[in-house]
C-alpha positions as CSV (number, residue, x, y, z in Angstrom):
1,X,0.0,0.0,-0.1
2,X,1.5,3.4,-1.0
3,X,1.9,6.2,1.4
4,X,-0.7,8.2,-0.3
5,X,-3.4,5.4,-0.1
6,X,-2.5,4.9,3.7
7,X,-2.9,8.5,4.3
8,X,-6.3,8.5,2.6
9,X,-7.4,5.5,4.5
10,X,-6.6,7.2,7.8
11,X,-8.4,10.4,7.0
12,X,-11.5,8.4,5.7
13,X,-11.7,6.6,9.1
14,X,-11.2,9.9,10.9
15,X,-14.1,11.5,9.0
16,X,-16.3,8.4,9.7
17,X,-15.5,8.6,13.5
18,X,-16.5,12.4,13.6
19,X,-19.6,11.5,11.8
20,X,-20.3,8.6,14.3
21,X,-19.7,10.7,17.2
22,X,-22.0,13.3,16.1
23,X,-24.7,10.9,15.4
24,X,-24.3,8.7,18.4
25,X,-23.8,11.7,20.8
26,X,-23.7,10.7,24.5
27,X,-24.4,7.2,24.9
28,X,-24.0,6.6,28.8
29,X,-23.6,8.7,31.8
30,X,-20.2,7.1,32.9
31,X,-18.5,10.7,33.8
32,X,-19.3,12.4,36.8
33,X,-18.6,16.0,37.9
34,X,-17.2,16.5,41.3
35,X,-14.1,15.9,43.6
36,X,-10.8,15.9,41.5
37,X,-10.9,19.3,39.4
38,X,-8.7,21.2,41.8
39,X,-6.1,18.4,41.7
40,X,-5.9,18.5,38.1
41,X,-5.4,22.2,37.6
42,X,-2.4,23.3,35.6
43,X,-1.0,25.1,38.6
44,X,-0.7,22.0,41.0
45,X,0.7,18.6,40.9
46,X,-1.1,15.9,38.8
47,X,-1.7,12.5,40.1
48,X,-0.5,10.6,37.3
49,X,-1.4,7.3,38.4
50,X,-5.1,8.1,39.3
51,X,-6.3,6.8,36.0
52,X,-4.2,3.6,35.7
53,X,-6.9,1.1,36.5
54,X,-9.2,2.3,33.6
55,X,-6.9,1.3,30.8
56,X,-5.8,-2.0,29.0
57,X,-2.4,-2.2,27.4
58,X,0.2,-3.9,25.6
59,X,3.8,-4.4,26.5
60,X,6.6,-3.1,24.0
61,X,10.3,-2.3,24.5
62,X,10.9,0.3,27.2
63,X,7.3,0.1,28.7
64,X,3.7,-0.3,27.7
65,X,1.3,1.4,25.2
66,X,-2.3,2.1,26.1
67,X,-4.7,0.2,23.9
68,X,-8.1,0.8,25.3
69,X,-10.2,3.0,27.8
70,X,-12.3,0.8,29.7
71,X,-15.7,2.5,29.7
72,X,-17.2,-0.7,31.2
73,X,-16.0,-3.0,33.5
74,X,-15.2,-6.8,32.5
75,X,-18.9,-7.8,33.7
76,X,-20.5,-4.9,31.5
77,X,-21.2,-2.4,34.5
78,X,-20.3,1.2,33.7
79,X,-17.0,2.5,34.8
80,X,-17.4,5.2,37.8
81,X,-14.3,7.1,37.5
82,X,-15.3,9.7,40.1
83,X,-13.1,12.5,38.5
84,X,-13.9,15.7,37.1
85,X,-15.4,14.8,33.5
86,X,-13.5,17.4,31.5
87,X,-10.1,16.3,32.2
88,X,-8.3,13.3,31.0
89,X,-5.2,12.2,32.4
90,X,-2.8,9.6,30.8
91,X,-1.1,7.6,33.6
92,X,2.6,7.9,34.0
93,X,2.5,4.1,34.8
94,X,0.2,1.1,34.8
95,X,1.1,-2.2,37.1
96,X,4.5,-0.8,37.7
97,X,5.3,-0.3,34.0
98,X,6.0,3.2,32.3
99,X,3.5,4.5,29.8
100,X,5.4,5.2,26.6
101,X,2.6,5.1,24.0
102,X,-1.0,5.7,23.1
103,X,-2.4,3.7,20.4
104,X,-5.0,5.0,17.8
105,X,-7.7,2.8,19.0
106,X,-7.4,3.7,22.7
107,X,-10.3,6.3,23.0
108,X,-13.4,5.0,20.9
109,X,-16.1,6.0,23.6
110,X,-18.4,8.3,22.5
111,X,-18.9,9.8,25.9
112,X,-15.1,10.4,26.3
113,X,-14.8,12.2,23.0
114,X,-17.7,14.6,23.9
115,X,-16.9,15.2,27.6
116,X,-13.0,15.6,27.8
117,X,-11.8,19.2,27.5
118,X,-8.3,18.8,28.4
119,X,-5.8,16.1,28.1
120,X,-2.7,15.5,30.3
121,X,0.3,13.6,28.9
122,X,3.1,12.6,31.4
123,X,6.8,12.9,30.2
124,X,7.0,9.2,29.9
125,X,5.1,9.1,26.7
126,X,7.2,8.9,23.3
127,X,4.7,8.2,20.8
128,X,1.0,8.9,20.2
129,X,-0.4,7.1,17.4
130,X,-2.3,8.2,14.1
131,X,-6.0,9.1,15.1
132,X,-5.6,8.8,18.9
133,X,-7.4,11.8,19.9
134,X,-9.6,12.6,16.7
135,X,-13.0,13.7,17.2
136,X,-12.5,15.0,20.8
137,X,-15.1,17.6,19.6
138,X,-14.8,19.7,23.0
139,X,-11.3,19.4,23.7
140,X,-9.6,22.8,24.2
141,X,-6.1,22.0,25.5
142,X,-3.5,19.4,25.4
143,X,-1.0,19.7,28.2
144,X,2.6,17.8,27.9
145,X,4.5,17.5,31.2
146,X,7.9,19.4,31.1
147,X,10.5,17.1,29.8
148,X,8.2,15.2,27.5
149,X,9.6,14.1,24.2
150,X,6.7,12.9,22.1
151,X,6.0,12.1,18.5
152,X,2.2,12.9,17.7
153,X,1.2,10.9,14.4
154,X,-1.2,11.5,11.4
155,X,-4.7,13.0,12.2
156,X,-4.0,12.4,16.2
157,X,-6.1,15.7,16.9
158,X,-8.3,15.9,13.8
159,X,-11.8,17.0,14.2
160,X,-10.8,18.8,17.4
161,X,-12.9,21.7,16.9
162,X,-12.5,23.7,20.0
163,X,-8.8,23.0,20.2
164,X,-7.2,26.4,21.3
165,X,-3.7,25.7,22.4
166,X,-0.9,23.0,23.1
167,X,0.7,23.5,26.3
168,X,3.9,22.4,28.1
169,X,3.4,22.6,32.0
170,X,1.3,25.8,32.5
171,X,2.5,27.6,29.4
172,X,1.1,27.8,25.8
173,X,3.6,26.9,23.2
174,X,4.5,27.9,19.9
175,X,5.2,25.4,17.1
176,X,7.3,25.9,14.1
177,X,7.1,24.0,10.7
178,X,10.2,22.3,10.0
179,X,10.8,19.4,7.2
180,X,7.1,18.9,6.8
181,X,6.3,18.5,10.9
182,X,5.3,20.9,13.4
183,X,8.0,20.9,16.3
184,X,8.7,22.4,19.8
185,X,11.9,22.5,21.1
186,X,12.0,23.7,24.7
187,X,13.8,23.9,27.7
188,X,13.8,20.7,30.3
189,X,14.6,18.2,27.2
190,X,10.8,18.9,26.2
191,X,10.6,18.2,22.3
192,X,7.4,17.4,20.5
193,X,7.0,16.7,17.1
194,X,3.5,16.6,15.2
195,X,2.5,15.4,11.9
196,X,1.8,18.1,9.4
197,X,-1.7,16.7,9.4
198,X,-1.9,16.0,13.1
199,X,-4.3,19.0,13.3
200,X,-6.6,18.2,10.3
201,X,-10.1,19.7,10.9
202,X,-9.1,21.2,14.1
203,X,-9.8,24.7,15.3
204,X,-6.0,25.0,16.4
205,X,-3.5,26.7,14.3
206,X,0.1,26.7,15.4
207,X,1.2,30.0,16.9
208,X,4.3,30.4,14.9
209,X,5.1,28.8,11.4
210,X,8.7,29.2,10.1
211,X,8.7,30.3,6.6
């Protein structure tokens, strides 16, 4: 399969997901407002382990890759996270293993895609796969922990119609276009690379684009 065909196939799948989310809407009330919002504010420490039990994963060299958010328990009951519904935290580790990646199929739950307004990513994560956060229609910001060196794949944030910024810690950052990719090289070993089409159909426009 040629690169052009692969990209077309990914784009088609993203558009289908966006359409399905719009059609399905909120399917189950698995998220609850309440305790946890203050603890996840950008100005204070994040409990990176709090969400660990809500993910399935596969083992790879160097750690694990998140493969599924468990919207339901094994017996079919709804998951009760007990956290603020607007913030999704990628855990730093699960079962004692560092989380180094997020797969493109990890977040298929329609409720999550509608409710999450912020995603927080720890500095253990080095790779976010194609379409991983596509169709998060109310997502406003993606926050990377200082020191994160991460590559973000094709259409990873496609269809994020309210995305306003990419942050490192508390600060929004400017991305530059270099060799067909959007990049941020910052202090504290933070190095982010986004595929040029990572923001396809998004409201977000990189803050700085090199000529």
